[in-house]
All heavy atoms as a GROMACS GRO file, in nm:
protein
  535
    1MET      N    1  -0.224  -3.187  -1.554
    1MET     CA    2  -0.101  -3.177  -1.479
    1MET      C    3  -0.106  -3.054  -1.389
    1MET      O    4  -0.137  -2.944  -1.434
    1MET     CB    5   0.016  -3.165  -1.578
    1MET     CG    6   0.149  -3.166  -1.513
    1MET     SD    7   0.270  -3.177  -1.646
    1MET     CE    8   0.414  -3.147  -1.556
    2THR      N    9  -0.077  -3.071  -1.261
    2THR     CA   10  -0.082  -2.960  -1.168
    2THR      C   11   0.054  -2.892  -1.159
    2THR      O   12   0.158  -2.954  -1.178
    2THR     CB   13  -0.123  -3.008  -1.027
    2THR    OG1   14  -0.027  -3.102  -0.981
    2THR    CG2   15  -0.261  -3.069  -1.029
    3LYS      N   16   0.050  -2.764  -1.129
    3LYS     CA   17   0.171  -2.685  -1.118
    3LYS      C   18   0.239  -2.713  -0.984
    3LYS      O   19   0.175  -2.719  -0.880
    3LYS     CB   20   0.137  -2.537  -1.128
    3LYS     CG   21   0.256  -2.447  -1.119
    3LYS     CD   22   0.216  -2.301  -1.123
    3LYS     CE   23   0.341  -2.219  -1.105
    3LYS     NZ   24   0.322  -2.113  -1.011
    4LYS      N   25   0.369  -2.732  -0.987
    4LYS     CA   26   0.445  -2.755  -0.865
    4LYS      C   27   0.461  -2.623  -0.790
    4LYS      O   28   0.499  -2.520  -0.848
    4LYS     CB   29   0.583  -2.812  -0.899
    4LYS     CG   30   0.665  -2.844  -0.778
    4LYS     CD   31   0.799  -2.902  -0.816
    4LYS     CE   32   0.880  -2.923  -0.691
    4LYS     NZ   33   1.014  -2.970  -0.720
    5ILE      N   34   0.430  -2.623  -0.662
    5ILE     CA   35   0.441  -2.503  -0.579
    5ILE      C   36   0.588  -2.480  -0.545
    5ILE      O   37   0.660  -2.574  -0.507
    5ILE     CB   38   0.360  -2.519  -0.451
    5ILE    CG1   39   0.212  -2.538  -0.483
    5ILE    CG2   40   0.378  -2.398  -0.360
    5ILE    CD1   41   0.128  -2.579  -0.365
    6THR      N   42   0.633  -2.356  -0.557
    6THR     CA   43   0.770  -2.320  -0.523
    6THR      C   44   0.771  -2.212  -0.416
    6THR      O   45   0.668  -2.148  -0.391
    6THR     CB   46   0.847  -2.268  -0.646
    6THR    OG1   47   0.787  -2.144  -0.687
    6THR    CG2   48   0.844  -2.367  -0.761
    7MET      N   49   0.886  -2.191  -0.356
    7MET     CA   50   0.898  -2.085  -0.256
    7MET      C   51   0.873  -1.947  -0.319
    7MET      O   52   0.821  -1.858  -0.253
    7MET     CB   53   1.036  -2.087  -0.190
    7MET     CG   54   1.044  -2.175  -0.070
    7MET     SD   55   0.939  -2.116   0.063
    7MET     CE   56   0.976  -2.236   0.186
    8MET      N   57   0.906  -1.931  -0.445
    8MET     CA   58   0.880  -1.803  -0.512
    8MET      C   59   0.730  -1.774  -0.518
    8MET      O   60   0.688  -1.660  -0.503
    8MET     CB   61   0.941  -1.801  -0.652
    8MET     CG   62   1.094  -1.802  -0.651
    8MET     SD   63   1.168  -1.672  -0.550
    8MET     CE   64   1.118  -1.528  -0.638
    9ASP      N   65   0.649  -1.878  -0.535
    9ASP     CA   66   0.503  -1.861  -0.533
    9ASP      C   67   0.459  -1.815  -0.394
    9ASP      O   68   0.372  -1.728  -0.380
    9ASP     CB   69   0.432  -1.993  -0.566
    9ASP     CG   70   0.461  -2.043  -0.706
    9ASP    OD1   71   0.478  -1.960  -0.798
    9ASP    OD2   72   0.467  -2.166  -0.723
   10ILE      N   73   0.518  -1.873  -0.292
   10ILE     CA   74   0.483  -1.839  -0.153
   10ILE      C   75   0.526  -1.697  -0.120
   10ILE      O   76   0.452  -1.620  -0.059
   10ILE     CB   77   0.545  -1.941  -0.057
   10ILE    CG1   78   0.480  -2.078  -0.078
   10ILE    CG2   79   0.530  -1.896   0.088
   10ILE    CD1   80   0.548  -2.192  -0.008
   11PHE      N   81   0.648  -1.659  -0.162
   11PHE     CA   82   0.698  -1.523  -0.134
   11PHE      C   83   0.608  -1.417  -0.196
   11PHE      O   84   0.593  -1.308  -0.142
   11PHE     CB   85   0.840  -1.506  -0.187
   11PHE     CG   86   0.944  -1.582  -0.112
   11PHE    CD1   87   1.057  -1.628  -0.176
   11PHE    CD2   88   0.932  -1.608   0.024
   11PHE    CE1   89   1.156  -1.698  -0.107
   11PHE    CE2   90   1.029  -1.678   0.093
   11PHE     CZ   91   1.140  -1.723   0.028
   12GLY      N   92   0.547  -1.448  -0.309
   12GLY     CA   93   0.461  -1.352  -0.377
   12GLY      C   94   0.319  -1.346  -0.323
   12GLY      O   95   0.241  -1.262  -0.366
   13ASN      N   96   0.286  -1.433  -0.230
   13ASN     CA   97   0.149  -1.440  -0.178
   13ASN      C   98   0.141  -1.370  -0.042
   13ASN      O   99   0.201  -1.415   0.055
   13ASN     CB  100   0.107  -1.586  -0.164
   13ASN     CG  101  -0.040  -1.602  -0.138
   13ASN    OD1  102  -0.103  -1.514  -0.079
   13ASN    ND2  103  -0.095  -1.714  -0.179
   14PRO      N  104   0.066  -1.260  -0.032
   14PRO     CA  105   0.061  -1.184   0.093
   14PRO      C  106  -0.003  -1.259   0.212
   14PRO      O  107   0.017  -1.220   0.326
   14PRO     CB  108  -0.021  -1.060   0.057
   14PRO     CG  109  -0.094  -1.094  -0.067
   14PRO     CD  110  -0.013  -1.199  -0.138
   15ARG      N  111  -0.074  -1.367   0.187
   15ARG     CA  112  -0.138  -1.439   0.298
   15ARG      C  113  -0.036  -1.506   0.390
   15ARG      O  114  -0.070  -1.543   0.502
   15ARG     CB  115  -0.239  -1.541   0.246
   15ARG     CG  116  -0.174  -1.663   0.184
   15ARG     CD  117  -0.271  -1.753   0.116
   15ARG     NE  118  -0.339  -1.838   0.212
   15ARG     CZ  119  -0.413  -1.940   0.178
   15ARG    NH1  120  -0.434  -1.967   0.051
   15ARG    NH2  121  -0.469  -2.014   0.269
   16TYR      N  122   0.088  -1.524   0.345
   16TYR     CA  123   0.190  -1.589   0.427
   16TYR      C  124   0.279  -1.490   0.502
   16TYR      O  125   0.370  -1.530   0.573
   16TYR     CB  126   0.277  -1.680   0.339
   16TYR     CG  127   0.198  -1.791   0.276
   16TYR    CD1  128   0.175  -1.795   0.139
   16TYR    CD2  129   0.141  -1.892   0.354
   16TYR    CE1  130   0.100  -1.896   0.081
   16TYR    CE2  131   0.065  -1.993   0.297
   16TYR     CZ  132   0.046  -1.994   0.161
   16TYR     OH  133  -0.030  -2.095   0.105
   17ARG      N  134   0.254  -1.360   0.490
   17ARG     CA  135   0.334  -1.258   0.557
   17ARG      C  136   0.322  -1.272   0.710
   17ARG      O  137   0.214  -1.295   0.763
   17ARG     CB  138   0.289  -1.118   0.518
   17ARG     CG  139   0.310  -1.088   0.373
   17ARG     CD  140   0.455  -1.058   0.347
   17ARG     NE  141   0.479  -1.047   0.205
   17ARG     CZ  142   0.594  -1.075   0.149
   17ARG    NH1  143   0.694  -1.116   0.222
   17ARG    NH2  144   0.609  -1.062   0.020
   18GLY      N  145   0.435  -1.262   0.779
   18GLY     CA  146   0.437  -1.272   0.924
   18GLY      C  147   0.433  -1.415   0.975
   18GLY      O  148   0.409  -1.438   1.093
   19LYS      N  149   0.460  -1.513   0.887
   19LYS     CA  150   0.452  -1.653   0.927
   19LYS      C  151   0.579  -1.728   0.887
   19LYS      O  152   0.649  -1.690   0.795
   19LYS     CB  153   0.333  -1.721   0.860
   19LYS     CG  154   0.200  -1.665   0.903
   19LYS     CD  155   0.087  -1.736   0.834
   19LYS     CE  156  -0.046  -1.672   0.873
   19LYS     NZ  157  -0.156  -1.732   0.801
   20HIS      N  158   0.603  -1.837   0.958
   20HIS     CA  159   0.705  -1.934   0.920
   20HIS      C  160   0.639  -2.029   0.821
   20HIS      O  161   0.530  -2.078   0.847
   20HIS     CB  162   0.754  -2.012   1.042
   20HIS     CG  163   0.817  -1.926   1.146
   20HIS    ND1  164   0.952  -1.901   1.150
   20HIS    CD2  165   0.765  -1.858   1.248
   20HIS    CE1  166   0.980  -1.823   1.251
   20HIS    NE2  167   0.866  -1.794   1.313
   21VAL      N  168   0.704  -2.053   0.709
   21VAL     CA  169   0.646  -2.137   0.605
   21VAL      C  170   0.738  -2.256   0.579
   21VAL      O  171   0.859  -2.240   0.565
   21VAL     CB  172   0.626  -2.057   0.474
   21VAL    CG1  173   0.568  -2.145   0.365
   21VAL    CG2  174   0.539  -1.937   0.498
   22ILE      N  175   0.680  -2.374   0.574
   22ILE     CA  176   0.753  -2.496   0.542
   22ILE      C  177   0.688  -2.557   0.419
   22ILE      O  178   0.567  -2.582   0.417
   22ILE     CB  179   0.750  -2.596   0.660
   22ILE    CG1  180   0.815  -2.533   0.783
   22ILE    CG2  181   0.820  -2.726   0.622
   22ILE    CD1  182   0.791  -2.607   0.911
   23LEU      N  183   0.768  -2.581   0.317
   23LEU     CA  184   0.722  -2.643   0.193
   23LEU      C  185   0.790  -2.778   0.182
   23LEU      O  186   0.913  -2.787   0.176
   23LEU     CB  187   0.758  -2.554   0.074
   23LEU     CG  188   0.724  -2.606  -0.066
   23LEU    CD1  189   0.574  -2.625  -0.081
   23LEU    CD2  190   0.778  -2.512  -0.171
   24VAL      N  191   0.709  -2.884   0.184
   24VAL     CA  192   0.764  -3.020   0.174
   24VAL      C  193   0.661  -3.111   0.110
   24VAL      O  194   0.541  -3.102   0.140
   24VAL     CB  195   0.809  -3.073   0.312
   24VAL    CG1  196   0.693  -3.083   0.408
   24VAL    CG2  197   0.879  -3.207   0.302
   25GLY      N  198   0.705  -3.196   0.022
   25GLY     CA  199   0.615  -3.292  -0.043
   25GLY      C  200   0.503  -3.226  -0.120
   25GLY      O  201   0.394  -3.281  -0.132
   26GLY      N  202   0.526  -3.104  -0.172
   26GLY     CA  203   0.422  -3.033  -0.246
   26GLY      C  204   0.315  -2.972  -0.159
   26GLY      O  205   0.215  -2.922  -0.209
   27LYS      N  206   0.334  -2.973  -0.029
   27LYS     CA  207   0.237  -2.918   0.067
   27LYS      C  208   0.298  -2.797   0.137
   27LYS      O  209   0.419  -2.792   0.162
   27LYS     CB  210   0.200  -3.021   0.174
   27LYS     CG  211   0.150  -3.151   0.120
   27LYS     CD  212   0.006  -3.141   0.081
   27LYS     CE  213  -0.041  -3.280   0.037
   27LYS     NZ  214  -0.170  -3.282  -0.018
   28ILE      N  215   0.213  -2.702   0.173
   28ILE     CA  216   0.256  -2.582   0.245
   28ILE      C  217   0.204  -2.591   0.388
   28ILE      O  218   0.085  -2.614   0.410
   28ILE     CB  219   0.200  -2.455   0.180
   28ILE    CG1  220   0.245  -2.446   0.034
   28ILE    CG2  221   0.243  -2.331   0.257
   28ILE    CD1  222   0.174  -2.338  -0.044
   29PHE      N  223   0.294  -2.573   0.484
   29PHE     CA  224   0.258  -2.569   0.625
   29PHE      C  225   0.302  -2.433   0.680
   29PHE      O  226   0.407  -2.382   0.642
   29PHE     CB  227   0.329  -2.681   0.703
   29PHE     CG  228   0.297  -2.818   0.651
   29PHE    CD1  229   0.378  -2.879   0.557
   29PHE    CD2  230   0.186  -2.886   0.695
   29PHE    CE1  231   0.350  -3.006   0.508
   29PHE    CE2  232   0.155  -3.014   0.648
   29PHE     CZ  233   0.237  -3.073   0.554
   30THR      N  234   0.221  -2.376   0.770
   30THR     CA  235   0.257  -2.247   0.828
   30THR      C  236   0.250  -2.253   0.980
   30THR      O  237   0.175  -2.333   1.037
   30THR     CB  238   0.164  -2.134   0.780
   30THR    OG1  239   0.030  -2.162   0.821
   30THR    CG2  240   0.170  -2.117   0.629
   31ALA      N  241   0.329  -2.166   1.043
   31ALA     CA  242   0.328  -2.155   1.188
   31ALA      C  243   0.351  -2.009   1.224
   31ALA      O  244   0.420  -1.936   1.152
   31ALA     CB  245   0.435  -2.243   1.250
   32LYS      N  246   0.296  -1.966   1.336
   32LYS     CA  247   0.314  -1.829   1.381
   32LYS      C  248   0.444  -1.812   1.458
   32LYS      O  249   0.497  -1.701   1.466
   32LYS     CB  250   0.196  -1.784   1.467
   32LYS     CG  251   0.069  -1.769   1.388
   32LYS     CD  252  -0.042  -1.715   1.476
   32LYS     CE  253  -0.168  -1.696   1.393
   32LYS     NZ  254  -0.276  -1.637   1.472
   33THR      N  255   0.495  -1.920   1.516
   33THR     CA  256   0.617  -1.912   1.597
   33THR      C  257   0.722  -2.010   1.545
   33THR      O  258   0.691  -2.106   1.475
   33THR     CB  259   0.589  -1.946   1.745
   33THR    OG1  260   0.550  -2.084   1.753
   33THR    CG2  261   0.481  -1.857   1.803
   34GLY      N  262   0.847  -1.984   1.583
   34GLY     CA  263   0.955  -2.075   1.547
   34GLY      C  264   0.937  -2.211   1.611
   34GLY      O  265   0.970  -2.315   1.553
   35GLU      N  266   0.884  -2.213   1.733
   35GLU     CA  267   0.858  -2.340   1.802
   35GLU      C  268   0.753  -2.422   1.727
   35GLU      O  269   0.767  -2.543   1.710
   35GLU     CB  270   0.812  -2.312   1.945
   35GLU     CG  271   0.797  -2.438   2.027
   35GLU     CD  272   0.758  -2.407   2.172
   35GLU    OE1  273   0.802  -2.303   2.224
   35GLU    OE2  274   0.686  -2.489   2.230
   36GLY      N  275   0.650  -2.355   1.680
   36GLY     CA  276   0.547  -2.424   1.602
   36GLY      C  277   0.603  -2.478   1.471
   36GLY      O  278   0.570  -2.588   1.428
   37ALA      N  279   0.691  -2.401   1.408
   37ALA     CA  280   0.754  -2.445   1.284
   37ALA      C  281   0.842  -2.567   1.308
   37ALA      O  282   0.847  -2.658   1.227
   37ALA     CB  283   0.836  -2.332   1.224
   38SER      N  284   0.909  -2.569   1.422
   38SER     CA  285   0.994  -2.683   1.458
   38SER      C  286   0.912  -2.810   1.472
   38SER      O  287   0.952  -2.917   1.425
   38SER     CB  288   1.070  -2.653   1.587
   38SER     OG  289   1.148  -2.761   1.626
   39LYS      N  290   0.796  -2.799   1.535
   39LYS     CA  291   0.709  -2.916   1.551
   39LYS      C  292   0.656  -2.965   1.416
   39LYS      O  293   0.650  -3.085   1.392
   39LYS     CB  294   0.592  -2.881   1.644
   39LYS     CG  295   0.635  -2.863   1.788
   39LYS     CD  296   0.519  -2.826   1.875
   39LYS     CE  297   0.568  -2.803   2.019
   39LYS     NZ  298   0.459  -2.763   2.107
   40ILE      N  299   0.620  -2.872   1.330
   40ILE     CA  300   0.573  -2.910   1.197
   40ILE      C  301   0.685  -2.978   1.120
   40ILE      O  302   0.664  -3.078   1.051
   40ILE     CB  303   0.522  -2.786   1.120
   40ILE    CG1  304   0.394  -2.734   1.184
   40ILE    CG2  305   0.500  -2.818   0.973
   40ILE    CD1  306   0.348  -2.601   1.132
   41LEU      N  307   0.806  -2.925   1.131
   41LEU     CA  308   0.921  -2.982   1.061
   41LEU      C  309   0.948  -3.125   1.106
   41LEU      O  310   0.975  -3.213   1.024
   41LEU     CB  311   1.044  -2.895   1.081
   41LEU     CG  312   1.170  -2.935   1.006
   41LEU    CD1  313   1.144  -2.939   0.857
   41LEU    CD2  314   1.282  -2.840   1.039
   42GLU      N  315   0.939  -3.149   1.237
   42GLU     CA  316   0.960  -3.285   1.290
   42GLU      C  317   0.859  -3.383   1.231
   42GLU      O  318   0.896  -3.492   1.187
   42GLU     CB  319   0.950  -3.285   1.442
   42GLU     CG  320   1.068  -3.223   1.512
   42GLU     CD  321   1.048  -3.220   1.663
   42GLU    OE1  322   0.975  -3.306   1.717
   42GLU    OE2  323   1.106  -3.130   1.727
   43SER      N  324   0.732  -3.345   1.229
   43SER     CA  325   0.630  -3.436   1.176
   43SER      C  326   0.642  -3.450   1.024
   43SER      O  327   0.617  -3.557   0.969
   43SER     CB  328   0.490  -3.390   1.215
   43SER     OG  329   0.462  -3.264   1.159
   44ALA      N  330   0.683  -3.343   0.954
   44ALA     CA  331   0.699  -3.351   0.809
   44ALA      C  332   0.814  -3.444   0.771
   44ALA      O  333   0.806  -3.514   0.670
   44ALA     CB  334   0.724  -3.212   0.752
   45ARG      N  335   0.919  -3.447   0.851
   45ARG     CA  336   1.031  -3.537   0.823
   45ARG      C  337   0.988  -3.683   0.833
   45ARG      O  338   1.040  -3.769   0.762
   45ARG     CB  339   1.146  -3.509   0.918
   45ARG     CG  340   1.221  -3.385   0.883
   45ARG     CD  341   1.341  -3.367   0.971
   45ARG     NE  342   1.418  -3.252   0.926
   45ARG     CZ  343   1.503  -3.187   1.001
   45ARG    NH1  344   1.524  -3.226   1.125
   45ARG    NH2  345   1.569  -3.084   0.953
   46ILE      N  346   0.895  -3.713   0.921
   46ILE     CA  347   0.843  -3.850   0.935
   46ILE      C  348   0.748  -3.883   0.820
   46ILE      O  349   0.757  -3.990   0.761
   46ILE     CB  350   0.772  -3.867   1.071
   46ILE    CG1  351   0.875  -3.854   1.185
   46ILE    CG2  352   0.698  -4.000   1.078
   46ILE    CD1  353   0.812  -3.840   1.322
   47LYS      N  354   0.660  -3.788   0.787
   47LYS     CA  355   0.560  -3.812   0.684
   47LYS      C  356   0.619  -3.812   0.542
   47LYS      O  357   0.572  -3.884   0.455
   47LYS     CB  358   0.451  -3.705   0.693
   47LYS     CG  359   0.331  -3.734   0.608
   47LYS     CD  360   0.218  -3.638   0.638
   47LYS     CE  361   0.096  -3.670   0.555
   47LYS     NZ  362  -0.015  -3.583   0.583
   48TYR      N  363   0.723  -3.730   0.520
   48TYR     CA  364   0.786  -3.718   0.388
   48TYR      C  365   0.937  -3.742   0.400
   48TYR      O  366   1.018  -3.651   0.383
   48TYR     CB  367   0.763  -3.578   0.330
   48TYR     CG  368   0.618  -3.539   0.320
   48TYR    CD1  369   0.558  -3.456   0.416
   48TYR    CD2  370   0.539  -3.583   0.214
   48TYR    CE1  371   0.424  -3.420   0.407
   48TYR    CE2  372   0.406  -3.547   0.204
   48TYR     CZ  373   0.349  -3.466   0.301
   48TYR     OH  374   0.217  -3.431   0.292
   49PRO      N  375   0.979  -3.866   0.431
   49PRO     CA  376   1.121  -3.893   0.459
   49PRO      C  377   1.214  -3.873   0.339
   49PRO      O  378   1.333  -3.846   0.358
   49PRO     CB  379   1.122  -4.039   0.504
   49PRO     CG  380   1.000  -4.099   0.443
   49PRO     CD  381   0.898  -3.988   0.438
   50LYS      N  382   1.163  -3.880   0.218
   50LYS     CA  383   1.250  -3.866   0.101
   50LYS      C  384   1.251  -3.724   0.043
   50LYS      O  385   1.321  -3.697  -0.053
   50LYS     CB  386   1.207  -3.965  -0.007
   50LYS     CG  387   1.229  -4.109   0.036
   50LYS     CD  388   1.199  -4.205  -0.073
   50LYS     CE  389   1.225  -4.345  -0.021
   50LYS     NZ  390   1.211  -4.445  -0.125
   51SER      N  391   1.175  -3.634   0.102
   51SER     CA  392   1.168  -3.496   0.055
   51SER      C  393   1.254  -3.405   0.143
   51SER      O  394   1.262  -3.426   0.264
   51SER     CB  395   1.024  -3.445   0.058
   51SER     OG  396   0.944  -3.519  -0.030
   52THR      N  397   1.315  -3.307   0.082
   52THR     CA  398   1.392  -3.207   0.156
   52THR      C  399   1.302  -3.086   0.179
   52THR      O  400   1.260  -3.022   0.081
   52THR     CB  401   1.517  -3.165   0.077
   52THR    OG1  402   1.596  -3.281   0.052
   52THR    CG2  403   1.598  -3.062   0.154
   53PRO      N  404   1.274  -3.052   0.304
   53PRO     CA  405   1.186  -2.938   0.329
   53PRO      C  406   1.256  -2.805   0.302
   53PRO      O  407   1.376  -2.792   0.320
   53PRO     CB  408   1.152  -2.951   0.478
   53PRO     CG  409   1.255  -3.040   0.535
   53PRO     CD  410   1.311  -3.122   0.425
   54GLU      N  411   1.179  -2.708   0.258
   54GLU     CA  412   1.225  -2.571   0.241
   54GLU      C  413   1.157  -2.489   0.349
   54GLU      O  414   1.035  -2.500   0.367
   54GLU     CB  415   1.189  -2.518   0.104
   54GLU     CG  416   1.257  -2.593  -0.010
   54GLU     CD  417   1.216  -2.535  -0.144
   54GLU    OE1  418   1.244  -2.417  -0.169
   54GLU    OE2  419   1.156  -2.608  -0.222
   55ILE      N  420   1.234  -2.408   0.421
   55ILE     CA  421   1.182  -2.333   0.535
   55ILE      C  422   1.217  -2.186   0.519
   55ILE      O  423   1.329  -2.152   0.481
   55ILE     CB  424   1.242  -2.385   0.667
   55ILE    CG1  425   1.220  -2.535   0.678
   55ILE    CG2  426   1.182  -2.313   0.786
   55ILE    CD1  427   1.307  -2.601   0.781
   56ALA      N  428   1.120  -2.100   0.548
   56ALA     CA  429   1.145  -1.956   0.541
   56ALA      C  430   1.052  -1.884   0.638
   56ALA      O  431   0.945  -1.933   0.671
   56ALA     CB  432   1.121  -1.905   0.400
   57TYR      N  433   1.097  -1.767   0.682
   57TYR     CA  434   1.010  -1.677   0.757
   57TYR      C  435   0.985  -1.557   0.668
   57TYR      O  436   1.080  -1.496   0.616
   57TYR     CB  437   1.073  -1.631   0.889
   57TYR     CG  438   0.988  -1.527   0.958
   57TYR    CD1  439   0.871  -1.565   1.024
   57TYR    CD2  440   1.019  -1.393   0.954
   57TYR    CE1  441   0.790  -1.471   1.084
   57TYR    CE2  442   0.939  -1.298   1.014
   57TYR     CZ  443   0.824  -1.338   1.080
   57TYR     OH  444   0.743  -1.245   1.139
   58LEU      N  445   0.859  -1.525   0.646
   58LEU     CA  446   0.824  -1.410   0.564
   58LEU      C  447   0.780  -1.297   0.654
   58LEU      O  448   0.674  -1.305   0.716
   58LEU     CB  449   0.712  -1.446   0.467
   58LEU     CG  450   0.754  -1.525   0.345
   58LEU    CD1  451   0.788  -1.668   0.379
   58LEU    CD2  452   0.649  -1.518   0.240
   59PRO      N  453   0.862  -1.193   0.667
   59PRO     CA  454   0.826  -1.082   0.755
   59PRO      C  455   0.702  -1.009   0.704
   59PRO      O  456   0.669  -1.016   0.585
   59PRO     CB  457   0.948  -0.992   0.752
   59PRO     CG  458   1.023  -1.030   0.632
   59PRO     CD  459   0.988  -1.172   0.599
   60LYS      N  460   0.636  -0.939   0.795
   60LYS     CA  461   0.522  -0.858   0.755
   60LYS      C  462   0.570  -0.748   0.662
   60LYS      O  463   0.688  -0.715   0.659
   60LYS     CB  464   0.453  -0.799   0.878
   60LYS     CG  465   0.386  -0.906   0.961
   60LYS     CD  466   0.312  -0.848   1.078
   60LYS     CE  467   0.248  -0.962   1.156
   60LYS     NZ  468   0.176  -0.915   1.271
   61ALA      N  469   0.480  -0.690   0.588
   61ALA     CA  470   0.514  -0.596   0.482
   61ALA      C  471   0.602  -0.480   0.528
   61ALA      O  472   0.691  -0.437   0.456
   61ALA     CB  473   0.388  -0.542   0.418
   62HIS      N  474   0.582  -0.429   0.647
   62HIS     CA  475   0.657  -0.311   0.691
   62HIS      C  476   0.761  -0.343   0.798
   62HIS      O  477   0.798  -0.257   0.876
   62HIS     CB  478   0.559  -0.205   0.742
   62HIS     CG  479   0.475  -0.149   0.633
   62HIS    ND1  480   0.363  -0.214   0.586
   62HIS    CD2  481   0.487  -0.039   0.557
   62HIS    CE1  482   0.309  -0.144   0.488
   62HIS    NE2  483   0.382  -0.036   0.468
   63SER      N  484   0.809  -0.464   0.800
   63SER     CA  485   0.912  -0.503   0.897
   63SER      C  486   1.049  -0.459   0.846
   63SER      O  487   1.078  -0.464   0.728
   63SER     CB  488   0.913  -0.654   0.918
   63SER     OG  489   0.792  -0.696   0.975
   64LEU      N  490   1.135  -0.424   0.939
   64LEU     CA  491   1.272  -0.388   0.907
   64LEU      C  492   1.363  -0.490   0.973
   64LEU      O  493   1.355  -0.511   1.094
   64LEU     CB  494   1.304  -0.248   0.958
   64LEU     CG  495   1.448  -0.201   0.939
   64LEU    CD1  496   1.480  -0.191   0.789
   64LEU    CD2  497   1.468  -0.066   1.005
   65ILE      N  498   1.445  -0.556   0.894
   65ILE     CA  499   1.535  -0.656   0.948
   65ILE      C  500   1.678  -0.602   0.940
   65ILE      O  501   1.724  -0.564   0.831
   65ILE     CB  502   1.525  -0.789   0.871
   65ILE    CG1  503   1.383  -0.844   0.883
   65ILE    CG2  504   1.627  -0.890   0.921
   65ILE    CD1  505   1.356  -0.966   0.802
   66LEU      N  506   1.745  -0.598   1.051
   66LEU     CA  507   1.883  -0.549   1.055
   66LEU      C  508   1.977  -0.666   1.074
   66LEU      O  509   1.957  -0.750   1.161
   66LEU     CB  510   1.900  -0.450   1.173
   66LEU     CG  511   1.808  -0.328   1.168
   66LEU    CD1  512   1.826  -0.247   1.295
   66LEU    CD2  513   1.839  -0.243   1.046
   67TRP      N  514   2.081  -0.674   0.995
   67TRP     CA  515   2.182  -0.779   1.005
   67TRP      C  516   2.307  -0.720   1.067
   67TRP      O  517   2.352  -0.613   1.027
   67TRP     CB  518   2.215  -0.834   0.866
   67TRP     CG  519   2.099  -0.902   0.802
   67TRP    CD1  520   2.004  -0.843   0.725
   67TRP    CD2  521   2.064  -1.038   0.812
   67TRP    NE1  522   1.912  -0.937   0.687
   67TRP    CE2  523   1.947  -1.057   0.738
   67TRP    CE3  524   2.121  -1.149   0.876
   67TRP    CZ2  525   1.886  -1.180   0.725
   67TRP    CZ3  526   2.059  -1.269   0.862
   67TRP    CH2  527   1.943  -1.285   0.788
   68LEU      N  528   2.361  -0.789   1.161
   68LEU     CA  529   2.486  -0.743   1.223
   68LEU      C  530   2.604  -0.816   1.166
   68LEU      O  531   2.601  -0.925   1.128
   68LEU     CB  532   2.480  -0.766   1.374
   68LEU     CG  533   2.366  -0.692   1.444
   68LEU    CD1  534   2.368  -0.727   1.593
   68LEU    CD2  535   2.381  -0.543   1.426
   0.00000   0.00000   0.00000
């Protein structure tokens, strides 16, 4: 039995830092830009119509995000 990949697994993995990450159908897709993530999301919705995708941007280790 294989372990199901979760967003918590992805958040803990430094290889995804600075990327947009889409988790759908047990698969991980990455993009460097929001536009690239949008294209991946469109194709994932067709390929995995019954799955709900999880989407996140993981900032690089020393990024500062300010919320207004």
